C-alpha positions as CSV (number, residue, x, y, z in Angstrom):
1,X,29.0,-6.1,-3.9
2,X,26.2,-3.7,-2.7
3,X,22.8,-5.3,-2.0
4,X,20.2,-5.3,-4.8
5,X,17.8,-3.3,-2.7
6,X,20.1,-0.3,-3.1
7,X,19.0,-0.1,-6.7
8,X,16.3,2.2,-7.9
9,X,14.6,2.2,-11.3
10,X,14.7,5.5,-13.1
11,X,13.2,6.5,-16.4
12,X,14.7,8.8,-19.1
13,X,12.8,12.1,-18.8
14,X,15.1,14.7,-20.4
15,X,17.9,14.9,-23.0
16,X,19.9,18.0,-23.7
17,X,23.3,19.6,-24.3
18,X,25.5,21.9,-22.3
19,X,28.0,24.6,-23.3
20,X,30.8,22.0,-23.2
21,X,29.1,20.0,-26.0
22,X,28.2,17.2,-23.6
23,X,25.0,15.3,-24.0
24,X,23.0,15.4,-20.7
25,X,20.7,12.6,-19.9
26,X,18.4,12.8,-17.0
27,X,16.6,9.8,-15.6
28,X,13.9,10.3,-12.8
29,X,12.1,8.2,-10.3
30,X,8.4,7.5,-11.2
31,X,7.3,10.1,-8.6
32,X,9.7,12.7,-10.1
33,X,11.3,13.4,-6.7
34,X,14.8,12.2,-7.5
35,X,16.9,12.4,-10.6
36,X,20.0,10.6,-12.0
37,X,22.1,12.8,-14.3
38,X,24.6,11.4,-16.8
39,X,26.9,13.4,-19.1
40,X,28.3,11.9,-22.3
41,X,30.7,13.1,-24.9
42,X,29.1,12.9,-28.4
43,X,31.8,10.5,-29.4
44,X,30.8,8.1,-26.6
45,X,27.2,8.1,-27.7
46,X,28.2,5.9,-30.6
47,X,29.2,3.1,-28.2
48,X,26.9,3.9,-25.2
49,X,23.4,2.5,-25.1
50,X,20.7,4.9,-24.0
51,X,17.8,2.9,-22.7
52,X,14.4,3.9,-21.5
53,X,15.2,3.1,-17.9
54,X,18.2,2.3,-15.7
55,X,18.6,0.7,-12.3
56,X,21.0,3.0,-10.4
57,X,22.3,3.1,-6.9
58,X,20.1,5.3,-4.6
59,X,23.3,7.1,-3.6
60,X,23.6,8.4,-7.2
61,X,20.3,10.2,-7.1
62,X,19.8,13.9,-6.5
63,X,16.7,15.4,-5.0
64,X,14.5,17.5,-7.3
65,X,13.5,20.6,-5.3
66,X,11.2,22.4,-7.8
67,X,7.6,21.1,-7.6
68,X,6.9,21.9,-11.2
69,X,9.9,20.0,-12.4
70,X,8.9,17.1,-10.1
71,X,5.5,17.0,-11.8
72,X,7.0,17.2,-15.3
73,X,9.5,14.4,-14.5
74,X,6.8,12.2,-13.0
75,X,4.6,12.7,-16.1
76,X,7.4,11.9,-18.5
77,X,8.6,8.9,-16.4
78,X,5.0,7.6,-16.5
79,X,4.8,8.1,-20.2
80,X,8.1,6.3,-20.8
81,X,7.2,3.4,-18.6
82,X,3.8,3.1,-20.4
83,X,5.4,3.1,-23.9
84,X,8.7,1.3,-23.4
85,X,10.3,-1.7,-21.7
86,X,13.2,-0.6,-19.5
87,X,15.8,-2.1,-21.9
88,X,14.4,-0.4,-25.0
89,X,17.0,1.7,-26.8
90,X,16.0,5.3,-27.1
């Protein structure tokens, strides 16, 4: 089992769709520097729980290179953290 210190809390900052009809959820670190991306089939959304935050492995995070996107993600992560508990269903 990996150590708990490997976990990073990320907040839901964006939800969208792609051309394959998958739902794209993006969770970012509070500073907006890193992002966790999850793709779900619409049928899975009925059984999957989308929460305000997730604790994910640091190895599952990608770097956000665009400074404007980092700022937007940081602002949205802060808004989500201020309005919701991590386990709130969104």
